[in-house]
C-alpha positions as CSV (number, residue, x, y, z in Angstrom):
1,M,116.5,-7.1,88.3
2,T,113.0,-8.5,88.2
3,L,111.5,-11.7,86.7
4,M,110.1,-9.6,83.8
5,T,113.7,-8.9,82.7
6,Y,114.3,-12.6,82.1
7,V,110.9,-12.9,80.5
8,Y,111.6,-10.0,78.1
9,L,115.0,-11.5,77.1
10,I,113.8,-15.1,76.6
11,A,110.6,-14.1,74.9
12,G,112.5,-11.6,72.7
13,L,115.0,-14.2,71.5
14,V,112.3,-16.9,70.8
15,L,110.2,-14.4,68.8
16,L,113.2,-13.1,66.8
17,V,114.3,-16.6,65.8
18,A,110.7,-17.7,65.0
19,G,110.0,-14.5,63.1
20,A,113.1,-14.8,61.0
21,E,112.2,-18.5,60.1
22,V,108.6,-17.6,59.2
23,L,109.6,-14.5,57.2
24,V,112.2,-16.5,55.1
25,R,109.8,-19.3,54.4
26,G,107.0,-17.0,53.3
27,A,109.1,-14.7,51.3
28,A,111.0,-17.5,49.5
29,K,107.8,-19.3,48.4
30,L,106.1,-16.0,47.4
31,A,109.1,-15.1,45.3
32,A,109.1,-18.5,43.7
33,Q,105.5,-18.0,42.7
34,F,106.5,-14.8,40.8
35,G,109.1,-16.8,38.8
36,I,112.2,-15.8,40.7
37,P,114.9,-18.6,40.4
38,P,115.5,-20.6,43.6
39,L,119.3,-19.7,43.5
40,V,118.5,-16.0,43.5
41,I,116.1,-16.5,46.4
42,G,118.8,-18.3,48.3
43,L,121.3,-15.5,47.8
44,T,118.9,-12.7,48.7
45,V,115.8,-13.6,50.8
46,V,117.6,-16.3,52.8
47,A,120.8,-14.2,53.3
48,F,118.7,-11.3,54.5
49,G,116.7,-13.6,56.7
50,T,119.7,-14.9,58.7
51,S,120.5,-11.2,59.5
52,A,116.8,-10.3,60.3
53,P,117.2,-10.6,64.1
54,E,120.2,-8.3,64.0
55,T,118.4,-5.9,61.8
56,A,115.3,-5.8,64.0
57,V,117.3,-5.2,67.2
58,S,119.6,-2.6,65.7
59,V,116.8,-0.6,64.0
60,Q,114.7,-0.8,67.2
61,S,117.7,0.3,69.3
62,A,118.5,3.2,67.0
63,F,114.9,4.4,67.2
64,N,115.1,4.3,71.0
65,G,118.3,6.2,71.1
66,S,120.3,3.2,72.3
67,G,123.2,3.6,69.9
68,D,125.5,1.4,72.0
69,L,123.0,-1.5,71.7
70,A,122.7,-1.1,67.9
71,I,126.5,-0.9,67.4
72,G,127.3,-3.6,70.0
73,N,124.8,-6.0,68.4
74,V,126.5,-5.9,65.0
75,V,130.1,-5.8,66.2
76,G,129.4,-8.4,68.8
77,S,127.6,-10.7,66.4
78,N,130.4,-10.6,63.9
79,I,132.9,-11.5,66.6
80,A,130.7,-14.2,68.0
81,N,129.9,-15.6,64.5
82,V,133.6,-16.3,63.8
83,L,135.1,-17.1,67.2
84,L,132.1,-18.8,68.9
85,I,129.9,-20.2,66.2
86,L,132.7,-21.3,63.8
87,G,134.6,-22.6,66.8
88,V,131.7,-24.7,68.1
89,T,130.9,-26.0,64.6
90,A,134.5,-26.9,63.9
91,L,134.5,-29.0,67.1
92,V,131.5,-30.9,65.7
93,A,133.4,-31.6,62.5
94,P,136.4,-30.0,60.8
95,L,135.1,-27.5,58.3
96,V,135.8,-27.2,54.6
97,V,136.6,-23.7,53.2
98,S,135.9,-23.0,49.5
99,R,138.5,-21.2,47.5
100,Q,136.0,-18.5,46.6
101,L,135.6,-17.6,50.2
102,I,139.4,-16.9,50.5
103,R,139.7,-15.1,47.2
104,L,136.5,-13.0,47.4
105,D,134.2,-13.2,50.4
106,V,136.7,-13.0,53.3
107,P,138.5,-10.0,51.7
108,I,135.1,-8.3,51.2
109,M,134.3,-9.0,54.9
110,I,137.7,-7.4,55.9
111,G,137.1,-4.5,53.6
112,A,133.5,-3.9,54.9
113,S,134.9,-4.0,58.5
114,L,137.5,-1.4,57.6
115,V,134.9,0.8,55.8
116,V,132.5,0.7,58.8
117,Y,135.4,1.5,61.2
118,A,136.4,4.5,59.0
119,L,132.9,5.8,58.8
120,A,132.4,5.5,62.6
121,W,135.8,7.1,63.3
122,D,134.1,10.5,63.9
123,G,132.0,9.1,66.7
124,S,128.7,8.5,64.7
125,L,127.0,6.8,61.8
126,S,124.9,9.3,59.8
127,R,122.2,8.7,57.2
128,L,124.8,9.3,54.5
129,D,127.0,6.6,56.1
130,G,124.0,4.3,56.1
131,A,123.2,5.0,52.5
132,L,126.8,4.2,51.5
133,L,126.7,0.9,53.5
134,F,123.3,-0.1,52.1
135,A,124.5,0.7,48.5
136,G,127.4,-1.7,49.3
137,V,125.1,-4.6,50.2
138,L,123.0,-4.0,47.1
139,A,126.2,-4.1,44.9
140,Y,127.5,-7.2,46.8
141,T,124.1,-9.0,46.3
142,G,124.0,-8.1,42.7
143,F,127.5,-9.4,42.2
144,L,126.6,-12.7,43.9
145,I,123.5,-13.2,41.7
146,Y,125.5,-12.5,38.6
147,N,128.3,-14.9,39.6
148,A,125.8,-17.6,40.6
149,R,123.8,-17.5,37.4
150,K,127.0,-17.6,35.4
151,D,128.5,-20.6,37.3
152,K,125.5,-22.3,38.7
153,G,125.4,-26.1,38.9
154,G,123.1,-27.9,41.3
155,D,122.5,-25.0,43.6
156,D,119.0,-24.3,42.1
157,D,117.8,-27.8,43.1
158,E,119.5,-27.5,46.5
159,F,117.7,-24.3,47.4
160,A,114.4,-25.5,45.9
161,K,114.5,-28.7,48.0
162,E,115.5,-26.8,51.2
163,F,112.6,-24.4,51.1
164,G,110.0,-26.5,49.3
165,L,110.1,-24.3,46.2
166,D,109.7,-27.3,43.9
167,E,106.3,-28.2,45.3
168,Q,103.1,-27.5,43.4
169,P,101.6,-24.3,44.9
170,K,98.2,-24.8,46.5
171,P,95.2,-22.5,45.8
172,Y,95.5,-19.2,47.5
173,A,99.1,-20.0,48.3
174,W,100.1,-16.4,47.7
175,A,97.7,-15.3,50.5
176,I,99.2,-17.8,52.9
177,N,102.8,-16.8,52.0
178,L,101.9,-13.1,52.3
179,G,100.4,-13.9,55.7
180,L,103.6,-15.7,56.7
181,I,105.6,-12.6,55.7
182,V,103.4,-10.3,57.8
183,A,103.5,-12.7,60.7
184,G,107.3,-12.9,60.5
185,L,107.6,-9.1,60.5
186,V,105.3,-8.8,63.5
187,L,107.2,-11.4,65.4
188,L,110.5,-9.6,64.6
189,V,109.2,-6.2,65.7
190,V,107.6,-7.5,68.9
191,G,110.7,-9.7,69.6
192,S,113.1,-6.9,69.1
193,N,111.1,-4.7,71.4
194,F,111.1,-7.3,74.2
195,L,114.8,-8.0,73.7
196,V,115.9,-4.4,73.7
197,E,113.8,-3.7,76.8
198,G,115.2,-6.7,78.6
199,A,118.7,-5.8,77.6
200,V,118.4,-2.2,79.0
201,Q,117.0,-3.5,82.3
202,L,119.7,-6.2,82.5
203,A,122.5,-3.6,81.9
204,R,121.1,-1.3,84.6
205,A,120.7,-4.2,87.1
206,L,124.2,-5.6,86.6
207,G,125.9,-2.2,86.4
208,L,127.1,-3.0,82.9
209,S,127.0,-0.6,79.9
210,E,124.5,-1.2,77.1
211,L,127.5,-1.6,74.8
212,V,128.7,-4.7,76.8
213,I,125.2,-6.2,76.9
214,G,124.9,-5.6,73.1
215,L,128.4,-7.1,72.5
216,T,127.6,-10.3,74.5
217,V,124.0,-11.2,75.5
218,I,122.3,-9.6,72.5
219,A,125.0,-10.5,70.0
220,I,124.9,-14.2,70.9
221,G,121.1,-14.2,71.0
222,T,120.7,-12.7,67.5
223,S,123.3,-15.1,66.2
224,L,121.3,-18.1,67.1
225,P,120.0,-18.6,63.5
226,E,123.6,-18.7,62.2
227,L,124.5,-21.2,65.0
228,A,121.7,-23.5,64.2
229,T,122.3,-23.3,60.4
230,S,126.0,-24.0,60.8
231,I,125.8,-26.9,63.2
232,I,123.0,-28.6,61.1
233,A,125.1,-28.1,58.0
234,A,128.1,-29.7,59.7
235,F,126.1,-32.7,60.9
236,K,124.7,-33.1,57.3
237,G,128.3,-33.1,55.9
238,E,127.7,-29.7,54.2
239,R,130.7,-28.3,55.9
240,D,131.5,-25.6,53.3
241,I,128.0,-24.2,53.7
242,A,128.7,-23.7,57.4
243,V,131.6,-21.4,56.8
244,G,130.0,-19.5,53.9
245,N,126.9,-18.9,56.0
246,I,129.0,-17.1,58.7
247,V,131.1,-15.0,56.3
248,G,128.0,-14.0,54.3
249,S,126.1,-13.1,57.5
250,N,129.0,-10.9,58.7
251,I,129.0,-9.0,55.4
252,F,125.3,-8.5,55.6
253,N,125.5,-7.4,59.3
254,L,128.0,-4.7,58.4
255,L,126.5,-3.4,55.2
256,C,122.8,-4.2,55.5
257,V,122.0,-4.0,59.3
258,L,124.1,-1.0,60.1
259,G,123.1,0.6,56.8
260,L,119.4,0.3,57.5
261,A,119.7,1.2,61.1
262,S,121.6,4.4,60.2
263,L,119.1,5.3,57.4
264,V,116.0,5.0,59.6
265,S,117.4,6.4,62.8
266,P,115.9,9.8,63.8
267,A,119.4,11.0,64.5
268,A,123.0,9.8,63.8
269,I,123.8,6.7,65.7
270,S,126.5,7.5,68.3
271,V,129.5,5.2,68.5
272,S,131.2,4.8,71.9
273,P,134.9,5.7,72.2
274,N,135.4,2.3,73.9
275,A,134.0,0.5,70.9
276,L,136.3,2.5,68.5
277,A,139.3,1.9,70.7
278,F,138.8,-1.8,71.4
279,D,135.8,-3.7,69.9
280,F,136.1,-2.5,66.3
281,P,139.8,-3.4,66.2
282,V,139.0,-6.8,67.7
283,M,136.3,-7.4,65.0
284,I,138.8,-6.4,62.2
285,A,141.5,-8.6,63.7
286,V,139.1,-11.6,63.9
287,A,138.2,-11.0,60.2
288,V,141.8,-10.8,59.2
289,A,142.7,-13.9,61.2
290,C,140.3,-15.9,59.0
291,L,142.6,-15.6,56.0
292,P,145.6,-17.6,57.3
293,I,143.4,-20.1,59.1
294,F,141.2,-20.7,56.1
295,F,144.2,-20.8,53.8
296,S,146.0,-23.5,55.7
297,G,144.6,-26.6,53.8
298,Y,141.3,-24.9,53.1
299,R,139.8,-26.3,56.3
300,I,139.2,-25.3,59.9
301,N,140.5,-28.1,62.2
302,R,139.2,-28.9,65.6
303,W,142.2,-27.4,67.4
304,E,141.6,-24.1,65.5
305,G,138.0,-24.2,66.5
306,L,139.1,-24.7,70.1
307,L,141.4,-21.7,69.7
308,F,138.5,-19.6,68.4
309,I,136.4,-20.5,71.4
310,A,139.2,-19.8,73.9
311,Y,139.7,-16.3,72.4
312,Y,135.9,-15.6,72.6
313,V,135.9,-16.6,76.3
314,A,138.9,-14.4,76.9
315,Y,137.3,-11.5,75.0
316,T,134.0,-11.8,76.9
317,L,135.8,-12.1,80.2
318,Y,137.8,-8.9,79.5
319,L,134.6,-7.0,78.6
320,V,133.0,-7.9,81.9
321,L,136.1,-7.2,84.0
322,F,136.7,-3.8,82.2
323,S,133.0,-2.8,82.4
324,T,132.8,-3.6,86.2
325,G,136.0,-1.7,86.9
326,R,137.9,-4.8,88.3
327,P,141.7,-4.2,88.7
328,L,142.4,-7.5,87.1
329,A,141.2,-6.2,83.8
330,Q,144.4,-4.3,83.2
331,T,146.6,-7.3,84.0
332,F,144.4,-9.6,81.9
333,G,144.5,-7.1,79.0
334,D,148.3,-6.7,79.1
335,A,148.8,-10.5,79.2
336,M,146.6,-10.9,76.1
337,I,148.2,-8.1,74.2
338,G,151.8,-8.8,75.3
339,Y,151.9,-12.6,75.0
340,A,148.8,-14.5,73.7
341,L,148.0,-12.3,70.7
342,P,151.7,-12.1,69.4
343,L,152.2,-15.9,69.8
344,T,148.9,-16.6,68.0
345,A,149.8,-14.1,65.2
346,I,153.3,-15.8,64.7
347,T,151.7,-19.2,64.7
348,L,149.1,-18.2,62.0
349,V,151.8,-16.6,59.9
350,I,153.9,-19.8,60.0
351,I,150.8,-22.0,59.2
352,A,149.9,-19.7,56.3
353,G,153.5,-19.7,55.1
354,R,153.8,-23.5,55.1
355,A,150.4,-23.8,53.3
356,W,151.5,-21.3,50.6
357,H,154.9,-23.0,50.2
358,K,153.2,-26.4,49.9
359,Q,150.8,-25.1,47.2
360,R,153.7,-23.6,45.2
361,G,155.5,-26.9,45.4
362,E,152.5,-28.7,44.0
363,Q,152.1,-26.3,41.2
364,V,155.7,-26.6,40.1
């Protein structure tokens, strides 16, 4: 492993994060100049922008024939978003969960996870699969816009203030914003090239599969915008935004990122048997676990955040042990499946049951 490997990885991550930020700023202001309401911009341009690094990396990986990186990036990002990012953010401050998330968005996240798993079950994601997934994200976005316009309150002002959409546009502002969009796209393309190249070199040097690198290093790297957004929101006291940001990002990753990657890939994206046997089920289990935790008092407490982080560390440790062929991997996996997971599941069911019973008592 050479110094250039680290240069590729670090430069790729920096360029991806910077590119996503520049692209969102430029696109949001340009859309506002064409009379698109700030709330619609927030639900479309900004939502896509947070998934732009994952999109760039997965599309680039698919073009290069590195299907494991493309799949690992999305699956790993979704696992990291919930276990690592929500966990860390909950340690900063207990998070508030809106009722809409529990009733609508989390079930959609679980449903999207199951749909992707079913489509990938034959060992690949074809262009038809990609078209179905991308149609799903268009329908989801359309539904969000319809709901938001029907029930909007102060969200328009919030988005306008956040992205400077209420400022008087300067002369030739459209050209500046168009330049920002082009610059953001260039940064994303160059950054994804660097990051994919660095990831492949790192995998070869460490003797790890591209799938494991995608599930860990790349997944965490492309989730940096979500981490920054969630922690800043928690510090500002906007703790419901932090949770909504993660759930929305996961839905976009599954439907938009994998959909686009499958559509533009020269051939069907291959899905590793290991990912189907282990990583996809973990992603689905993590999505399902959100329901009882979110439902218990409509908040994520610090101890639940710590539990999320502990499981992410355990998951990552198992991936590394299994990929390097360590004998301890089997023992570690058996301990997790035989003891830790059942105890956690029982605890979550009890917590959810108590919350449901308490709510019923309040309604009577």
